[in-house]
Residue frames as qw, qx, qy, qz and C-alpha x, y, z in Angstrom:
[[0.502, 0.446, -0.427, -0.606, 36.47, 102.29, 72.54],
 [0.742, 0.070, 0.661, -0.091, 34.98, 99.02, 71.32],
 [0.216, 0.437, -0.670, -0.560, 36.17, 97.47, 67.99],
 [0.854, 0.231, 0.356, -0.301, 33.93, 94.97, 66.12],
 [0.336, -0.241, 0.789, 0.455, 35.26, 92.44, 63.69],
 [0.591, 0.474, -0.091, -0.646, 33.88, 92.57, 60.26],
 [0.552, -0.022, 0.819, 0.157, 33.22, 89.34, 58.47],
 [0.305, 0.446, -0.428, -0.724, 33.10, 89.28, 54.61],
 [0.845, 0.133, 0.443, -0.267, 31.64, 85.71, 54.24],
 [0.815, 0.216, 0.462, 0.274, 32.30, 84.46, 50.71],
 [0.465, 0.836, 0.092, 0.276, 33.15, 87.75, 49.05],
 [0.699, -0.024, -0.120, 0.705, 36.50, 89.33, 49.02],
 [0.088, -0.935, -0.106, 0.326, 37.17, 92.93, 50.22],
 [0.547, 0.711, -0.076, 0.436, 39.38, 95.33, 48.35],
 [0.712, -0.465, -0.197, 0.488, 42.48, 95.75, 50.52],
 [0.257, -0.689, 0.160, 0.659, 44.13, 98.42, 48.64],
 [0.639, 0.711, 0.213, 0.199, 45.12, 100.05, 45.17],
 [0.344, -0.641, 0.247, 0.640, 47.94, 101.86, 43.59],
 [0.283, 0.597, -0.383, -0.646, 49.05, 103.01, 40.16],
 [0.540, 0.300, -0.675, -0.404, 47.55, 100.30, 37.72],
 [0.402, -0.044, -0.908, 0.106, 46.65, 97.66, 40.32],
 [0.638, -0.511, 0.033, -0.574, 44.17, 96.68, 42.98],
 [0.135, 0.236, -0.920, 0.283, 44.72, 94.35, 45.93],
 [0.749, -0.210, -0.108, -0.619, 41.66, 92.14, 46.57],
 [0.948, -0.274, -0.015, -0.160, 41.63, 89.51, 49.27],
 [0.644, -0.576, 0.420, 0.277, 45.32, 89.78, 49.69],
 [0.676, 0.208, 0.518, 0.480, 46.10, 89.20, 45.84],
 [0.001, 0.570, -0.184, -0.801, 47.49, 92.00, 43.61],
 [0.575, 0.516, 0.613, 0.167, 45.61, 92.34, 40.28],
 [0.227, -0.248, 0.293, 0.895, 46.85, 94.44, 37.44],
 [0.092, -0.163, -0.561, -0.807, 44.48, 96.63, 35.44],
 [0.509, -0.199, -0.034, -0.837, 40.77, 96.97, 35.53],
 [0.109, -0.010, -0.971, 0.214, 38.85, 94.51, 37.81],
 [0.618, -0.345, -0.266, -0.654, 35.38, 93.39, 38.58],
 [0.058, 0.147, -0.847, 0.508, 34.71, 92.24, 42.14],
 [0.605, -0.205, -0.092, -0.764, 31.50, 90.51, 43.16],
 [0.806, -0.242, 0.402, -0.360, 29.70, 87.48, 44.45],
 [0.964, 0.267, -0.008, 0.012, 31.43, 85.34, 41.83],
 [0.792, -0.257, 0.126, 0.539, 34.88, 86.29, 42.80],
 [0.095, -0.787, 0.236, 0.561, 37.45, 88.48, 41.20],
 [0.720, 0.376, 0.465, 0.352, 38.01, 88.77, 37.47],
 [0.281, -0.182, 0.277, 0.901, 39.51, 91.13, 34.96],
 [0.337, 0.755, 0.474, -0.303, 37.16, 93.74, 33.46],
 [0.527, 0.308, 0.399, 0.684, 37.60, 95.14, 29.90],
 [0.101, -0.171, -0.001, 0.980, 36.62, 98.76, 30.89],
 [0.379, 0.410, 0.173, -0.811, 33.93, 100.86, 29.51],
 [0.473, 0.299, -0.587, -0.585, 33.70, 98.67, 26.40],
 [0.285, 0.047, -0.952, 0.104, 32.79, 95.61, 28.51],
 [0.557, -0.234, 0.166, -0.780, 29.12, 95.64, 29.36],
 [0.773, -0.030, -0.569, -0.279, 28.56, 91.75, 28.82],
 [0.537, 0.026, -0.734, 0.414, 30.55, 90.68, 31.85],
 [0.134, -0.036, 0.487, -0.862, 28.69, 93.10, 34.16],
 [0.652, -0.082, -0.194, -0.729, 25.26, 92.08, 32.83],
 [0.639, 0.024, -0.769, 0.006, 25.98, 88.72, 34.10],
 [0.174, -0.011, -0.684, 0.709, 25.64, 90.02, 37.59],
 [0.370, -0.301, -0.169, -0.863, 22.04, 91.20, 37.20],
 [0.773, -0.379, -0.427, -0.278, 20.49, 88.38, 39.24],
 [0.743, -0.152, -0.472, 0.449, 23.13, 88.38, 41.80],
 [0.276, -0.135, -0.235, 0.922, 23.55, 92.12, 42.88],
 [0.060, 0.832, 0.523, -0.175, 21.18, 94.93, 43.52],
 [0.033, 0.972, -0.123, -0.198, 23.85, 97.66, 42.84],
 [0.822, 0.199, 0.063, 0.529, 26.98, 97.92, 40.68],
 [0.261, -0.870, 0.129, 0.398, 29.49, 100.41, 41.62],
 [0.767, 0.496, 0.101, 0.394, 31.64, 101.55, 38.78],
 [0.473, -0.703, 0.110, 0.520, 34.95, 103.14, 39.74],
 [0.594, 0.789, 0.107, 0.117, 36.07, 105.57, 36.92],
 [0.673, 0.337, -0.215, 0.622, 39.65, 105.79, 37.95],
 [0.389, -0.151, -0.396, 0.818, 41.26, 108.60, 39.98],
 [0.197, 0.084, 0.046, -0.976, 38.55, 111.17, 39.06],
 [0.457, 0.443, 0.693, -0.338, 34.74, 110.79, 39.06],
 [0.112, 0.181, -0.554, -0.805, 33.54, 110.70, 35.55],
 [0.755, 0.204, 0.163, -0.602, 30.23, 109.94, 33.83],
 [0.510, -0.041, 0.837, 0.196, 29.86, 106.28, 32.58],
 [0.157, 0.176, -0.588, -0.774, 29.45, 106.35, 28.89],
 [0.712, 0.140, 0.147, -0.672, 25.84, 105.72, 27.71],
 [0.706, 0.304, -0.588, -0.252, 27.09, 102.68, 25.59],
 [0.299, 0.072, -0.874, 0.376, 27.86, 101.03, 29.00],
 [0.254, 0.061, 0.580, -0.772, 25.23, 102.45, 31.32],
 [0.641, 0.124, -0.141, -0.745, 22.17, 101.95, 28.98],
 [0.691, 0.083, -0.697, -0.175, 22.57, 98.21, 28.60],
 [0.238, -0.018, -0.809, 0.538, 23.22, 97.64, 32.35],
 [0.321, 0.095, 0.344, -0.877, 20.19, 99.75, 33.22],
 [0.684, 0.106, -0.373, -0.618, 17.91, 98.00, 30.66],
 [0.569, 0.044, -0.821, 0.030, 18.94, 94.66, 32.08],
 [0.619, -0.672, -0.307, -0.265, 17.76, 95.93, 35.47],
 [0.733, -0.188, -0.325, 0.568, 21.03, 96.55, 37.18],
 [0.192, -0.970, -0.123, 0.089, 21.42, 99.60, 39.38],
 [0.717, 0.318, -0.055, 0.617, 24.49, 101.58, 38.42],
 [0.256, -0.957, -0.019, 0.138, 26.40, 104.19, 40.61],
 [0.698, 0.488, -0.113, 0.512, 29.52, 105.85, 39.36],
 [0.398, -0.906, 0.123, 0.075, 32.27, 107.41, 41.53],
 [0.250, 0.739, -0.624, 0.039, 36.01, 107.57, 41.57],
 [0.757, 0.090, -0.647, 0.018, 37.72, 104.13, 42.06],
 [0.203, 0.188, -0.708, 0.650, 38.94, 104.77, 45.61],
 [0.471, -0.059, 0.305, -0.826, 35.41, 105.84, 46.73],
 [0.812, 0.068, -0.354, -0.459, 33.81, 102.82, 44.98],
 [0.572, 0.150, -0.765, 0.256, 36.24, 100.40, 46.65],
 [0.016, -0.115, 0.620, -0.776, 35.41, 101.88, 50.08],
 [0.628, -0.017, 0.093, -0.773, 31.65, 101.85, 49.48],
 [0.792, 0.100, -0.558, -0.226, 31.76, 98.23, 48.24],
 [0.389, 0.145, -0.783, 0.463, 33.69, 97.21, 51.40],
 [0.347, -0.054, 0.436, -0.829, 31.22, 98.99, 53.75],
 [0.737, 0.074, -0.087, -0.666, 28.16, 97.27, 51.98],
 [0.706, 0.142, -0.693, -0.041, 29.69, 93.82, 51.77],
 [0.127, 0.149, -0.763, 0.616, 30.43, 94.04, 55.51],
 [0.508, 0.069, 0.302, -0.804, 26.61, 94.67, 55.92],
 [0.463, 0.152, 0.872, -0.043, 25.84, 91.65, 53.88],
 [0.480, 0.634, 0.085, -0.600, 24.51, 93.62, 50.84],
 [0.769, 0.283, 0.520, 0.238, 24.30, 92.29, 47.43],
 [0.204, 0.928, -0.148, -0.273, 26.77, 94.58, 45.50],
 [0.840, 0.097, 0.229, 0.481, 29.54, 94.35, 43.02],
 [0.079, -0.886, 0.148, 0.432, 32.20, 96.77, 41.90],
 [0.772, 0.466, 0.168, 0.398, 33.92, 97.35, 38.48],
 [0.356, -0.836, 0.069, 0.412, 37.06, 99.43, 38.91],
 [0.636, 0.687, -0.122, 0.329, 39.40, 101.30, 36.50],
 [0.732, -0.221, -0.250, 0.594, 42.79, 101.73, 37.85],
 [0.141, -0.961, -0.046, 0.232, 44.01, 105.11, 39.33]]
């Protein structure tokens, strides 16, 4: 078996999660979080589209983790993001974190906004 080392360059991978928190780049962060090319920051949840629209020129796709279960992203959040030209994919937060990690390891331009599980 051959193992290859993955390099995350300047972006931080999501190392883990638990009830109400995420561990990103070795640091535990409570509550909803947005991780992307500008680093890690708190996210205001479905009511906070402004902070996500800031990513429009930096990423091609934004993954939205909807918590422990997959849910639809409310139109009040999805519509402004798509109108700004940001591709949005919703999935449960564990799947969004895994997908984000795989794509950043490939050097893709992605970000993720996660609601806690």
